[in-house]
FITILUM-947111 format. One record per residue (C-alpha): residue in one letter; x, y, z; residue number from 1. Coordinates in nm, 3 decimals. Example, Ala and Ser with C-alpha at 12.3 -4.5 7.8 and 13.67 -1.06 7.14 Angstrom:
<sites>
{res=A	X=1.230	Y=-0.450	Z=0.780	n=1}
{res=S	X=1.367	Y=-0.106	Z=0.714	n=2}
</sites>
This chain:
<sites>
{res=M	X=-1.990	Y=3.565	Z=9.368	n=1}
{res=N	X=-2.175	Y=3.242	Z=9.440	n=2}
{res=N	X=-1.993	Y=3.048	Z=9.171	n=3}
{res=K	X=-1.752	Y=2.815	Z=9.351	n=4}
{res=E	X=-1.607	Y=2.696	Z=9.019	n=5}
{res=T	X=-1.441	Y=3.035	Z=8.970	n=6}
{res=L	X=-1.079	Y=3.079	Z=9.076	n=7}
{res=Y	X=-1.030	Y=3.399	Z=9.274	n=8}
{res=H	X=-0.681	Y=3.542	Z=9.223	n=9}
{res=F	X=-0.568	Y=3.800	Z=9.482	n=10}
{res=V	X=-0.321	Y=4.060	Z=9.358	n=11}
{res=G	X=-0.128	Y=4.146	Z=9.675	n=12}
{res=I	X=-0.247	Y=3.848	Z=9.882	n=13}
{res=K	X=-0.002	Y=3.915	Z=10.168	n=14}
{res=G	X=-0.173	Y=4.242	Z=10.259	n=15}
{res=S	X=-0.340	Y=4.218	Z=10.602	n=16}
{res=G	X=-0.693	Y=4.263	Z=10.470	n=17}
{res=M	X=-0.633	Y=4.065	Z=10.152	n=18}
{res=S	X=-0.492	Y=3.762	Z=10.335	n=19}
{res=S	X=-0.788	Y=3.770	Z=10.575	n=20}
{res=L	X=-1.038	Y=3.778	Z=10.288	n=21}
{res=A	X=-0.856	Y=3.498	Z=10.105	n=22}
{res=L	X=-0.891	Y=3.279	Z=10.416	n=23}
{res=V	X=-1.262	Y=3.363	Z=10.446	n=24}
{res=L	X=-1.331	Y=3.260	Z=10.086	n=25}
{res=H	X=-1.115	Y=2.948	Z=10.115	n=26}
{res=E	X=-1.300	Y=2.830	Z=10.425	n=27}
{res=K	X=-1.633	Y=2.894	Z=10.256	n=28}
{res=G	X=-1.532	Y=2.655	Z=9.979	n=29}
{res=Y	X=-1.416	Y=2.895	Z=9.707	n=30}
{res=Q	X=-1.104	Y=2.836	Z=9.497	n=31}
{res=V	X=-0.838	Y=3.086	Z=9.600	n=32}
{res=Q	X=-0.481	Y=3.174	Z=9.506	n=33}
{res=G	X=-0.278	Y=3.493	Z=9.501	n=34}
{res=S	X=0.046	Y=3.670	Z=9.422	n=35}
{res=D	X=0.279	Y=3.912	Z=9.596	n=36}
{res=V	X=0.641	Y=4.012	Z=9.645	n=37}
{res=E	X=0.869	Y=3.731	Z=9.761	n=38}
{res=K	X=0.967	Y=3.904	Z=10.089	n=39}
{res=Y	X=0.827	Y=3.723	Z=10.394	n=40}
{res=F	X=0.531	Y=3.884	Z=10.575	n=41}
{res=F	X=0.376	Y=3.750	Z=10.896	n=42}
{res=T	X=0.035	Y=3.739	Z=10.723	n=43}
{res=Q	X=0.143	Y=3.459	Z=10.489	n=44}
{res=R	X=0.178	Y=3.198	Z=10.764	n=45}
{res=D	X=-0.196	Y=3.131	Z=10.787	n=46}
{res=L	X=-0.222	Y=3.123	Z=10.407	n=47}
{res=E	X=0.051	Y=2.860	Z=10.394	n=48}
{res=K	X=-0.116	Y=2.654	Z=10.666	n=49}
{res=A	X=-0.436	Y=2.659	Z=10.459	n=50}
{res=H	X=-0.237	Y=2.546	Z=10.150	n=51}
{res=I	X=-0.338	Y=2.858	Z=9.957	n=52}
{res=K	X=-0.102	Y=2.904	Z=9.663	n=53}
{res=I	X=0.115	Y=3.219	Z=9.678	n=54}
{res=L	X=0.296	Y=3.309	Z=9.354	n=55}
{res=P	X=0.555	Y=3.578	Z=9.277	n=56}
{res=F	X=0.405	Y=3.865	Z=9.077	n=57}
{res=S	X=0.393	Y=3.783	Z=8.705	n=58}
{res=A	X=0.156	Y=3.855	Z=8.419	n=59}
{res=D	X=0.174	Y=3.481	Z=8.346	n=60}
{res=N	X=-0.026	Y=3.414	Z=8.666	n=61}
{res=I	X=-0.338	Y=3.560	Z=8.504	n=62}
{res=K	X=-0.550	Y=3.310	Z=8.310	n=63}
{res=A	X=-0.888	Y=3.312	Z=8.136	n=64}
{res=G	X=-1.184	Y=3.244	Z=8.364	n=65}
{res=M	X=-1.035	Y=3.396	Z=8.680	n=66}
{res=T	X=-1.194	Y=3.669	Z=8.892	n=67}
{res=I	X=-0.931	Y=3.916	Z=9.009	n=68}
{res=I	X=-0.942	Y=4.076	Z=9.353	n=69}
{res=Q	X=-0.718	Y=4.381	Z=9.335	n=70}
{res=G	X=-0.537	Y=4.493	Z=9.651	n=71}
{res=N	X=-0.576	Y=4.863	Z=9.725	n=72}
{res=A	X=-0.199	Y=4.919	Z=9.717	n=73}
{res=F	X=-0.173	Y=4.817	Z=9.351	n=74}
{res=P	X=-0.252	Y=5.048	Z=9.058	n=75}
{res=D	X=-0.430	Y=4.956	Z=8.737	n=76}
{res=T	X=-0.091	Y=4.968	Z=8.564	n=77}
{res=H	X=0.036	Y=4.668	Z=8.764	n=78}
{res=E	X=0.142	Y=4.390	Z=8.524	n=79}
{res=E	X=-0.117	Y=4.142	Z=8.653	n=80}
{res=I	X=-0.402	Y=4.393	Z=8.643	n=81}
{res=A	X=-0.302	Y=4.502	Z=8.293	n=82}
{res=K	X=-0.303	Y=4.137	Z=8.180	n=83}
{res=A	X=-0.643	Y=4.079	Z=8.341	n=84}
{res=K	X=-0.785	Y=4.378	Z=8.153	n=85}
{res=E	X=-0.637	Y=4.249	Z=7.831	n=86}
{res=L	X=-0.818	Y=3.917	Z=7.887	n=87}
{res=G	X=-1.142	Y=4.094	Z=7.978	n=88}
{res=L	X=-1.157	Y=3.938	Z=8.327	n=89}
{res=E	X=-1.374	Y=4.064	Z=8.610	n=90}
{res=I	X=-1.159	Y=4.283	Z=8.836	n=91}
{res=I	X=-1.294	Y=4.398	Z=9.170	n=92}
{res=R	X=-1.123	Y=4.607	Z=9.435	n=93}
{res=Y	X=-1.082	Y=4.454	Z=9.782	n=94}
{res=H	X=-1.324	Y=4.691	Z=9.957	n=95}
{res=D	X=-1.585	Y=4.670	Z=9.680	n=96}
{res=F	X=-1.580	Y=4.290	Z=9.704	n=97}
{res=I	X=-1.640	Y=4.302	Z=10.079	n=98}
{res=G	X=-1.921	Y=4.554	Z=10.036	n=99}
{res=K	X=-2.114	Y=4.299	Z=9.830	n=100}
{res=F	X=-2.003	Y=3.994	Z=10.024	n=101}
{res=I	X=-2.140	Y=4.107	Z=10.363	n=102}
{res=Q	X=-2.497	Y=4.163	Z=10.250	n=103}
{res=P	X=-2.650	Y=3.822	Z=10.345	n=104}
{res=Y	X=-2.524	Y=3.844	Z=10.705	n=105}
{res=T	X=-2.586	Y=4.052	Z=11.016	n=106}
{res=S	X=-2.278	Y=4.262	Z=10.954	n=107}
{res=V	X=-2.079	Y=4.463	Z=11.209	n=108}
{res=A	X=-1.816	Y=4.701	Z=11.075	n=109}
{res=V	X=-1.546	Y=4.816	Z=11.318	n=110}
{res=T	X=-1.394	Y=5.148	Z=11.225	n=111}
{res=G	X=-1.204	Y=5.437	Z=11.379	n=112}
{res=S	X=-0.865	Y=5.599	Z=11.349	n=113}
{res=H	X=-0.724	Y=5.358	Z=11.611	n=114}
{res=G	X=-0.828	Y=5.037	Z=11.782	n=115}
{res=K	X=-0.996	Y=4.870	Z=11.485	n=116}
{res=T	X=-0.798	Y=4.547	Z=11.484	n=117}
{res=S	X=-0.809	Y=4.479	Z=11.859	n=118}
{res=T	X=-1.182	Y=4.554	Z=11.873	n=119}
{res=T	X=-1.260	Y=4.343	Z=11.565	n=120}
{res=G	X=-1.059	Y=4.059	Z=11.715	n=121}
{res=L	X=-1.251	Y=4.070	Z=12.045	n=122}
{res=L	X=-1.587	Y=4.106	Z=11.869	n=123}
{res=S	X=-1.512	Y=3.813	Z=11.638	n=124}
{res=H	X=-1.401	Y=3.596	Z=11.930	n=125}
{res=V	X=-1.713	Y=3.670	Z=12.136	n=126}
{res=L	X=-1.962	Y=3.630	Z=11.852	n=127}
{res=S	X=-1.796	Y=3.308	Z=11.732	n=128}
{res=G	X=-1.844	Y=3.151	Z=12.074	n=129}
{res=I	X=-2.216	Y=3.221	Z=12.067	n=130}
{res=A	X=-2.334	Y=3.196	Z=11.704	n=131}
{res=P	X=-2.184	Y=3.099	Z=11.365	n=132}
{res=T	X=-1.966	Y=3.394	Z=11.267	n=133}
{res=S	X=-1.737	Y=3.481	Z=10.978	n=134}
{res=Y	X=-1.481	Y=3.753	Z=11.035	n=135}
{res=L	X=-1.209	Y=3.955	Z=10.873	n=136}
{res=I	X=-0.946	Y=4.108	Z=11.102	n=137}
{res=G	X=-0.672	Y=4.348	Z=10.999	n=138}
{res=D	X=-0.394	Y=4.137	Z=11.147	n=139}
{res=G	X=-0.424	Y=3.893	Z=10.856	n=140}
{res=T	X=-0.676	Y=3.666	Z=11.029	n=141}
{res=G	X=-0.990	Y=3.557	Z=10.847	n=142}
{res=H	X=-1.249	Y=3.286	Z=10.901	n=143}
{res=G	X=-1.538	Y=3.182	Z=10.679	n=144}
{res=E	X=-1.817	Y=2.994	Z=10.853	n=145}
{res=P	X=-2.034	Y=2.811	Z=10.594	n=146}
{res=D	X=-2.365	Y=2.894	Z=10.769	n=147}
{res=A	X=-2.265	Y=3.218	Z=10.938	n=148}
{res=K	X=-2.521	Y=3.448	Z=11.099	n=149}
{res=F	X=-2.277	Y=3.730	Z=11.177	n=150}
{res=F	X=-1.999	Y=3.887	Z=10.974	n=151}
{res=S	X=-1.762	Y=4.110	Z=11.173	n=152}
{res=F	X=-1.495	Y=4.300	Z=10.986	n=153}
{res=E	X=-1.247	Y=4.583	Z=11.003	n=154}
{res=A	X=-1.339	Y=4.890	Z=10.798	n=155}
{res=C	X=-1.051	Y=5.124	Z=10.710	n=156}
{res=E	X=-1.110	Y=5.494	Z=10.649	n=157}
{res=Y	X=-0.799	Y=5.542	Z=10.431	n=158}
{res=Q	X=-0.895	Y=5.687	Z=10.090	n=159}
{res=R	X=-1.257	Y=5.649	Z=10.209	n=160}
{res=H	X=-1.245	Y=5.277	Z=10.128	n=161}
{res=F	X=-1.502	Y=5.207	Z=10.398	n=162}
{res=L	X=-1.766	Y=5.391	Z=10.197	n=163}
{res=A	X=-1.804	Y=5.070	Z=9.993	n=164}
{res=Y	X=-1.985	Y=4.925	Z=10.296	n=165}
{res=A	X=-2.347	Y=4.948	Z=10.414	n=166}
{res=P	X=-2.328	Y=4.740	Z=10.736	n=167}
{res=D	X=-2.609	Y=4.662	Z=10.978	n=168}
{res=Y	X=-2.405	Y=4.798	Z=11.269	n=169}
{res=A	X=-2.089	Y=5.002	Z=11.306	n=170}
{res=I	X=-1.855	Y=5.035	Z=11.602	n=171}
{res=M	X=-1.668	Y=5.368	Z=11.584	n=172}
{res=T	X=-1.375	Y=5.383	Z=11.825	n=173}
{res=N	X=-1.260	Y=5.742	Z=11.755	n=174}
{res=I	X=-1.203	Y=6.006	Z=11.489	n=175}
{res=D	X=-0.848	Y=6.138	Z=11.480	n=176}
{res=F	X=-0.625	Y=6.300	Z=11.220	n=177}
{res=D	X=-0.416	Y=6.037	Z=11.042	n=178}
{res=H	X=-0.315	Y=5.946	Z=10.687	n=179}
{res=P	X=-0.204	Y=6.305	Z=10.610	n=180}
{res=D	X=-0.098	Y=6.187	Z=10.263	n=181}
{res=Y	X=-0.471	Y=6.159	Z=10.186	n=182}
{res=F	X=-0.685	Y=6.349	Z=10.437	n=183}
{res=K	X=-0.652	Y=6.728	Z=10.430	n=184}
{res=S	X=-0.764	Y=6.795	Z=10.790	n=185}
{res=I	X=-0.954	Y=6.651	Z=11.085	n=186}
{res=D	X=-1.271	Y=6.795	Z=10.929	n=187}
{res=D	X=-1.201	Y=6.595	Z=10.614	n=188}
{res=V	X=-1.171	Y=6.279	Z=10.828	n=189}
{res=F	X=-1.496	Y=6.366	Z=11.006	n=190}
{res=E	X=-1.677	Y=6.409	Z=10.675	n=191}
{res=A	X=-1.573	Y=6.059	Z=10.570	n=192}
{res=F	X=-1.709	Y=5.911	Z=10.895	n=193}
{res=Q	X=-2.030	Y=6.111	Z=10.860	n=194}
{res=T	X=-2.082	Y=5.966	Z=10.513	n=195}
{res=L	X=-2.032	Y=5.613	Z=10.647	n=196}
{res=T	X=-2.277	Y=5.693	Z=10.929	n=197}
{res=N	X=-2.543	Y=5.764	Z=10.667	n=198}
{res=Q	X=-2.496	Y=5.413	Z=10.525	n=199}
{res=V	X=-2.538	Y=5.213	Z=10.850	n=200}
{res=K	X=-2.869	Y=5.025	Z=10.859	n=201}
{res=K	X=-2.950	Y=4.946	Z=11.225	n=202}
{res=G	X=-2.731	Y=5.123	Z=11.478	n=203}
{res=I	X=-2.395	Y=5.276	Z=11.568	n=204}
{res=F	X=-2.188	Y=5.223	Z=11.883	n=205}
{res=A	X=-1.950	Y=5.516	Z=11.931	n=206}
{res=Y	X=-1.697	Y=5.619	Z=12.196	n=207}
{res=G	X=-1.860	Y=5.890	Z=12.401	n=208}
{res=D	X=-1.554	Y=6.098	Z=12.490	n=209}
{res=D	X=-1.467	Y=6.164	Z=12.126	n=210}
{res=E	X=-1.581	Y=6.515	Z=12.037	n=211}
{res=Y	X=-1.612	Y=6.437	Z=11.667	n=212}
{res=L	X=-1.813	Y=6.118	Z=11.719	n=213}
{res=R	X=-2.052	Y=6.326	Z=11.933	n=214}
{res=K	X=-2.113	Y=6.552	Z=11.631	n=215}
{res=L	X=-2.236	Y=6.271	Z=11.403	n=216}
{res=K	X=-2.590	Y=6.292	Z=11.270	n=217}
{res=A	X=-2.768	Y=5.968	Z=11.186	n=218}
{res=D	X=-3.106	Y=5.826	Z=11.086	n=219}
{res=V	X=-3.031	Y=5.519	Z=11.300	n=220}
{res=P	X=-2.970	Y=5.522	Z=11.678	n=221}
{res=I	X=-2.622	Y=5.613	Z=11.800	n=222}
{res=Y	X=-2.536	Y=5.451	Z=12.133	n=223}
{res=Y	X=-2.239	Y=5.610	Z=12.305	n=224}
{res=Y	X=-2.016	Y=5.394	Z=12.524	n=225}
{res=G	X=-1.763	Y=5.508	Z=12.782	n=226}
{res=L	X=-1.691	Y=5.582	Z=13.146	n=227}
{res=T	X=-1.917	Y=5.881	Z=13.220	n=228}
{res=E	X=-2.280	Y=5.955	Z=13.305	n=229}
{res=D	X=-2.326	Y=6.100	Z=12.956	n=230}
{res=D	X=-2.277	Y=5.759	Z=12.796	n=231}
{res=D	X=-2.556	Y=5.514	Z=12.709	n=232}
{res=I	X=-2.336	Y=5.211	Z=12.781	n=233}
{res=Q	X=-2.115	Y=5.274	Z=13.084	n=234}
{res=A	X=-1.833	Y=5.097	Z=13.265	n=235}
{res=R	X=-1.840	Y=5.162	Z=13.639	n=236}
{res=N	X=-1.646	Y=5.034	Z=13.940	n=237}
{res=I	X=-1.335	Y=4.963	Z=13.732	n=238}
{res=V	X=-1.054	Y=4.763	Z=13.890	n=239}
{res=R	X=-0.725	Y=4.744	Z=13.697	n=240}
{res=T	X=-0.468	Y=4.490	Z=13.814	n=241}
{res=T	X=-0.165	Y=4.309	Z=13.675	n=242}
{res=N	X=-0.406	Y=4.034	Z=13.563	n=243}
{res=G	X=-0.633	Y=4.259	Z=13.354	n=244}
{res=S	X=-0.940	Y=4.472	Z=13.420	n=245}
{res=A	X=-1.285	Y=4.414	Z=13.570	n=246}
{res=F	X=-1.585	Y=4.647	Z=13.557	n=247}
{res=D	X=-1.963	Y=4.673	Z=13.587	n=248}
{res=V	X=-2.159	Y=4.758	Z=13.273	n=249}
{res=Y	X=-2.483	Y=4.956	Z=13.267	n=250}
{res=H	X=-2.720	Y=5.055	Z=12.988	n=251}
{res=Q	X=-2.822	Y=5.389	Z=13.131	n=252}
{res=D	X=-2.925	Y=5.270	Z=13.482	n=253}
{res=Q	X=-2.996	Y=4.909	Z=13.385	n=254}
{res=F	X=-2.725	Y=4.676	Z=13.520	n=255}
{res=I	X=-2.603	Y=4.440	Z=13.247	n=256}
{res=G	X=-2.335	Y=4.254	Z=13.440	n=257}
{res=R	X=-1.978	Y=4.254	Z=13.569	n=258}
{res=F	X=-1.720	Y=4.169	Z=13.306	n=259}
{res=S	X=-1.348	Y=4.092	Z=13.314	n=260}
{res=V	X=-1.091	Y=4.112	Z=13.034	n=261}
{res=P	X=-0.741	Y=3.956	Z=13.052	n=262}
{res=S	X=-0.593	Y=4.256	Z=12.870	n=263}
{res=F	X=-0.438	Y=4.585	Z=12.974	n=264}
{res=G	X=-0.490	Y=4.957	Z=12.926	n=265}
{res=K	X=-0.798	Y=5.178	Z=12.934	n=266}
{res=H	X=-0.842	Y=5.130	Z=12.558	n=267}
{res=N	X=-0.912	Y=4.760	Z=12.607	n=268}
{res=I	X=-1.189	Y=4.838	Z=12.856	n=269}
{res=L	X=-1.345	Y=5.065	Z=12.593	n=270}
{res=N	X=-1.305	Y=4.800	Z=12.322	n=271}
{res=A	X=-1.483	Y=4.551	Z=12.548	n=272}
{res=L	X=-1.765	Y=4.800	Z=12.612	n=273}
{res=A	X=-1.826	Y=4.832	Z=12.238	n=274}
{res=V	X=-1.846	Y=4.454	Z=12.198	n=275}
{res=I	X=-2.075	Y=4.422	Z=12.501	n=276}
{res=A	X=-2.301	Y=4.689	Z=12.351	n=277}
{res=V	X=-2.336	Y=4.506	Z=12.019	n=278}
{res=S	X=-2.406	Y=4.179	Z=12.202	n=279}
{res=Y	X=-2.662	Y=4.342	Z=12.432	n=280}
{res=F	X=-2.861	Y=4.505	Z=12.153	n=281}
{res=E	X=-2.852	Y=4.181	Z=11.952	n=282}
{res=K	X=-3.003	Y=4.014	Z=12.264	n=283}
{res=L	X=-2.722	Y=3.761	Z=12.303	n=284}
{res=D	X=-2.679	Y=3.566	Z=12.626	n=285}
{res=M	X=-2.466	Y=3.801	Z=12.838	n=286}
{res=D	X=-2.334	Y=3.518	Z=13.057	n=287}
{res=K	X=-2.189	Y=3.364	Z=12.742	n=288}
{res=V	X=-2.042	Y=3.702	Z=12.645	n=289}
{res=K	X=-1.871	Y=3.722	Z=12.987	n=290}
{res=A	X=-1.726	Y=3.374	Z=12.945	n=291}
{res=E	X=-1.598	Y=3.439	Z=12.593	n=292}
{res=M	X=-1.422	Y=3.761	Z=12.699	n=293}
{res=L	X=-1.219	Y=3.571	Z=12.955	n=294}
{res=T	X=-1.067	Y=3.347	Z=12.686	n=295}
{res=F	X=-0.963	Y=3.617	Z=12.436	n=296}
{res=S	X=-0.588	Y=3.595	Z=12.379	n=297}
{res=G	X=-0.552	Y=3.908	Z=12.164	n=298}
{res=V	X=-0.461	Y=3.971	Z=11.800	n=299}
{res=K	X=-0.129	Y=3.962	Z=11.619	n=300}
{res=R	X=0.116	Y=4.248	Z=11.675	n=301}
{res=R	X=-0.099	Y=4.408	Z=11.949	n=302}
{res=F	X=0.099	Y=4.393	Z=12.275	n=303}
{res=T	X=0.251	Y=4.060	Z=12.176	n=304}
{res=E	X=0.506	Y=3.979	Z=12.444	n=305}
{res=K	X=0.776	Y=3.728	Z=12.526	n=306}
{res=Q	X=1.051	Y=3.685	Z=12.786	n=307}
{res=V	X=1.408	Y=3.693	Z=12.655	n=308}
{res=A	X=1.677	Y=3.656	Z=12.923	n=309}
{res=D	X=1.572	Y=3.898	Z=13.199	n=310}
{res=M	X=1.372	Y=4.130	Z=12.970	n=311}
{res=I	X=1.009	Y=4.141	Z=12.863	n=312}
{res=V	X=1.002	Y=4.218	Z=12.488	n=313}
{res=V	X=0.677	Y=4.359	Z=12.350	n=314}
{res=D	X=0.588	Y=4.387	Z=11.980	n=315}
{res=D	X=0.311	Y=4.633	Z=11.894	n=316}
{res=Y	X=0.171	Y=4.784	Z=11.574	n=317}
{res=A	X=0.134	Y=5.131	Z=11.733	n=318}
{res=H	X=0.226	Y=5.395	Z=11.475	n=319}
{res=H	X=0.017	Y=5.698	Z=11.580	n=320}
{res=P	X=0.063	Y=5.903	Z=11.899	n=321}
{res=A	X=-0.273	Y=5.790	Z=12.042	n=322}
{res=E	X=-0.176	Y=5.426	Z=11.989	n=323}
{res=I	X=0.167	Y=5.477	Z=12.147	n=324}
{res=K	X=0.004	Y=5.625	Z=12.459	n=325}
{res=A	X=-0.238	Y=5.331	Z=12.478	n=326}
{res=T	X=0.043	Y=5.076	Z=12.447	n=327}
{res=I	X=0.255	Y=5.243	Z=12.715	n=328}
{res=D	X=-0.052	Y=5.269	Z=12.941	n=329}
{res=A	X=-0.110	Y=4.894	Z=12.899	n=330}
{res=A	X=0.254	Y=4.821	Z=12.986	n=331}
{res=R	X=0.235	Y=5.042	Z=13.297	n=332}
{res=Q	X=-0.072	Y=4.849	Z=13.414	n=333}
{res=K	X=0.080	Y=4.505	Z=13.363	n=334}
{res=Y	X=0.435	Y=4.589	Z=13.475	n=335}
{res=P	X=0.400	Y=4.876	Z=13.726	n=336}
{res=E	X=0.739	Y=4.811	Z=13.890	n=337}
{res=K	X=0.948	Y=4.777	Z=13.573	n=338}
{res=E	X=1.132	Y=5.034	Z=13.362	n=339}
{res=L	X=0.971	Y=5.087	Z=13.021	n=340}
{res=I	X=1.200	Y=5.135	Z=12.721	n=341}
{res=A	X=1.026	Y=5.244	Z=12.400	n=342}
{res=V	X=1.182	Y=5.168	Z=12.060	n=343}
{res=F	X=0.985	Y=5.340	Z=11.785	n=344}
{res=Q	X=0.997	Y=5.324	Z=11.406	n=345}
{res=P	X=0.786	Y=5.602	Z=11.247	n=346}
{res=H	X=0.573	Y=5.493	Z=10.952	n=347}
{res=T	X=0.570	Y=5.732	Z=10.653	n=348}
{res=F	X=0.728	Y=6.075	Z=10.629	n=349}
{res=S	X=0.397	Y=6.259	Z=10.595	n=350}
{res=R	X=0.261	Y=6.117	Z=10.923	n=351}
{res=T	X=0.590	Y=6.187	Z=11.103	n=352}
{res=I	X=0.609	Y=6.553	Z=11.005	n=353}
{res=A	X=0.237	Y=6.617	Z=11.058	n=354}
{res=L	X=0.239	Y=6.470	Z=11.411	n=355}
{res=L	X=0.598	Y=6.539	Z=11.521	n=356}
{res=D	X=0.515	Y=6.712	Z=11.852	n=357}
{res=D	X=0.244	Y=6.458	Z=11.934	n=358}
{res=F	X=0.484	Y=6.169	Z=11.877	n=359}
{res=A	X=0.739	Y=6.326	Z=12.113	n=360}
{res=E	X=0.476	Y=6.381	Z=12.384	n=361}
{res=A	X=0.346	Y=6.023	Z=12.356	n=362}
{res=L	X=0.690	Y=5.861	Z=12.357	n=363}
{res=D	X=0.796	Y=6.060	Z=12.663	n=364}
{res=K	X=0.544	Y=5.859	Z=12.865	n=365}
{res=A	X=0.802	Y=5.578	Z=12.858	n=366}
{res=D	X=1.107	Y=5.590	Z=13.086	n=367}
{res=H	X=1.358	Y=5.579	Z=12.799	n=368}
{res=V	X=1.314	Y=5.626	Z=12.423	n=369}
{res=Y	X=1.513	Y=5.501	Z=12.124	n=370}
{res=L	X=1.431	Y=5.566	Z=11.761	n=371}
{res=L	X=1.471	Y=5.374	Z=11.434	n=372}
{res=D	X=1.489	Y=5.540	Z=11.094	n=373}
{res=I	X=1.159	Y=5.635	Z=10.929	n=374}
{res=F	X=0.999	Y=5.351	Z=10.737	n=375}
{res=S	X=0.919	Y=5.458	Z=10.381	n=376}
{res=S	X=0.608	Y=5.300	Z=10.234	n=377}
{res=A	X=0.545	Y=5.202	Z=9.873	n=378}
{res=R	X=0.350	Y=5.523	Z=9.819	n=379}
{res=E	X=0.604	Y=5.750	Z=9.992	n=380}
{res=T	X=0.979	Y=5.694	Z=9.964	n=381}
{res=A	X=1.114	Y=6.032	Z=10.082	n=382}
{res=G	X=1.008	Y=6.336	Z=10.279	n=383}
{res=E	X=1.096	Y=6.668	Z=10.440	n=384}
{res=V	X=1.162	Y=6.523	Z=10.785	n=385}
{res=K	X=1.447	Y=6.319	Z=10.937	n=386}
{res=I	X=1.438	Y=6.086	Z=11.235	n=387}
{res=E	X=1.676	Y=6.324	Z=11.417	n=388}
{res=D	X=1.404	Y=6.593	Z=11.405	n=389}
{res=L	X=1.185	Y=6.371	Z=11.622	n=390}
{res=G	X=1.477	Y=6.277	Z=11.847	n=391}
{res=A	X=1.545	Y=6.645	Z=11.920	n=392}
{res=K	X=1.195	Y=6.687	Z=12.065	n=393}
{res=I	X=1.208	Y=6.387	Z=12.300	n=394}
{res=Q	X=1.307	Y=6.448	Z=12.661	n=395}
{res=K	X=1.353	Y=6.081	Z=12.761	n=396}
{res=G	X=1.635	Y=6.015	Z=12.518	n=397}
{res=G	X=1.564	Y=5.992	Z=12.147	n=398}
{res=Q	X=1.892	Y=5.826	Z=12.041	n=399}
{res=V	X=1.876	Y=5.674	Z=11.692	n=400}
{res=I	X=1.986	Y=5.311	Z=11.681	n=401}
{res=S	X=2.028	Y=5.069	Z=11.392	n=402}
{res=E	X=1.990	Y=4.700	Z=11.321	n=403}
{res=D	X=2.369	Y=4.667	Z=11.322	n=404}
{res=N	X=2.400	Y=4.821	Z=11.666	n=405}
{res=M	X=2.124	Y=4.748	Z=11.915	n=406}
{res=S	X=2.376	Y=4.739	Z=12.200	n=407}
{res=P	X=2.248	Y=5.056	Z=12.377	n=408}
{res=L	X=1.946	Y=4.848	Z=12.478	n=409}
{res=L	X=2.175	Y=4.615	Z=12.673	n=410}
{res=D	X=2.212	Y=4.889	Z=12.936	n=411}
{res=Y	X=1.878	Y=4.786	Z=13.086	n=412}
{res=E	X=1.803	Y=4.486	Z=13.307	n=413}
{res=N	X=1.474	Y=4.337	Z=13.427	n=414}
{res=G	X=1.278	Y=4.589	Z=13.222	n=415}
{res=V	X=1.023	Y=4.602	Z=12.940	n=416}
{res=V	X=1.135	Y=4.692	Z=12.587	n=417}
{res=I	X=0.844	Y=4.790	Z=12.362	n=418}
{res=F	X=0.908	Y=4.782	Z=11.986	n=419}
{res=M	X=0.643	Y=4.991	Z=11.809	n=420}
{res=G	X=0.574	Y=5.056	Z=11.443	n=421}
{res=A	X=0.380	Y=4.952	Z=11.133	n=422}
{res=G	X=0.681	Y=4.892	Z=10.909	n=423}
{res=D	X=0.952	Y=4.629	Z=10.950	n=424}
{res=V	X=1.027	Y=4.702	Z=11.316	n=425}
{res=Q	X=1.023	Y=4.328	Z=11.387	n=426}
{res=R	X=1.364	Y=4.279	Z=11.224	n=427}
{res=F	X=1.514	Y=4.525	Z=11.474	n=428}
{res=E	X=1.338	Y=4.342	Z=11.755	n=429}
{res=Q	X=1.489	Y=4.016	Z=11.629	n=430}
{res=A	X=1.835	Y=4.173	Z=11.620	n=431}
{res=Y	X=1.792	Y=4.282	Z=11.982	n=432}
{res=E	X=1.667	Y=3.941	Z=12.090	n=433}
{res=N	X=1.963	Y=3.772	Z=11.921	n=434}
{res=L	X=2.202	Y=4.009	Z=12.097	n=435}
{res=L	X=2.027	Y=3.962	Z=12.431	n=436}
{res=S	X=2.024	Y=3.584	Z=12.412	n=437}
{res=T	X=2.398	Y=3.570	Z=12.337	n=438}
{res=T	X=2.496	Y=3.810	Z=12.618	n=439}
{res=T	X=2.569	Y=3.691	Z=12.970	n=440}
{res=R	X=2.299	Y=3.834	Z=13.200	n=441}
{res=N	X=2.194	Y=3.790	Z=13.559	n=442}
{res=V	X=1.849	Y=3.641	Z=13.504	n=443}
{res=L	X=1.628	Y=3.675	Z=13.812	n=444}
</sites>
């Protein structure tokens, strides 16, 4: 892994984690290229800016002397992997590569069923402002600092991939039932997190209100963060405004400081608490931590907003009921006087059918709800549920709309339209924006 003469070829380089890792290696001076489908993904923009070569999939891309990093979405039968095996090349899975790569650094893994990307983004931003830090964020962002002290990275529980890691610290935001195509039950999810817990070297920072995180057993200290007296790291005296949130932080009864974050929703206060906890126990300058938090602009596709005509249009990756609730909560805080219109694209049939009632309950926290057809992933192209099944359970609407007809959304003025989903929901958002910008409106 220290040989900078080797060319690292990423199979599936446009994946959010893969593109991040490619950027990390590139910035550390390694030779990097990759391949993927020709469809445009938002993750490729940073790769292009870094002049990292992106090729269409082809067995001809694979040459002698390469090391192959295999994206988790691609089987051993993939034409490039098969060619690499034929040539006897070293092939290493994405998560296995990271597991080895993090060892020289003070590593902080951020995991949980929700909130990983936002928390990793904030942690990476804060640490980078104080000490040399490399990071790998699940929104396709990666940075490789040549003399890094810290390595912060997102650790995904899907298919237990995070068990390739033995980090110094772990932030655990929650344990919830998700990925029903893999996990059998919430107890199965818990068992995966318990196994990761056993691999953490120095300490764990876990959300205190999560009943499953409270059940974890560890040989290292577990510090719980949250808003109650039962938590080791507490936020008190919280003030939420249309400019963000401010709060006092205590370690038990020891006052650490008053912090402000220019972000919205209770979940972002909790994310900040986790980052403050890591910084505090690593004995970083807390005044610098405060300053860095004020300049965090967020991560891609997490409450990304713009004004189009008289409407605020929000793009968010939320694709689980807990995430939908958090996104709507954030919108309520920032825009308390405006109508909230949710437009949701479910991601995978198995998740939709497993969480149907929970999706309906979460979406009903908006003022009006519209639905897009279920996005079928590469591993799941059909299922036993239809989008109309979800629509029937929603009280605040539930009408199914299409890219060809986004006109029902024109019924609203001076409101907030929130597009949510992990698939290709952005093309529907673009269709709405095009329609909105070509329609005569009274812009206030």
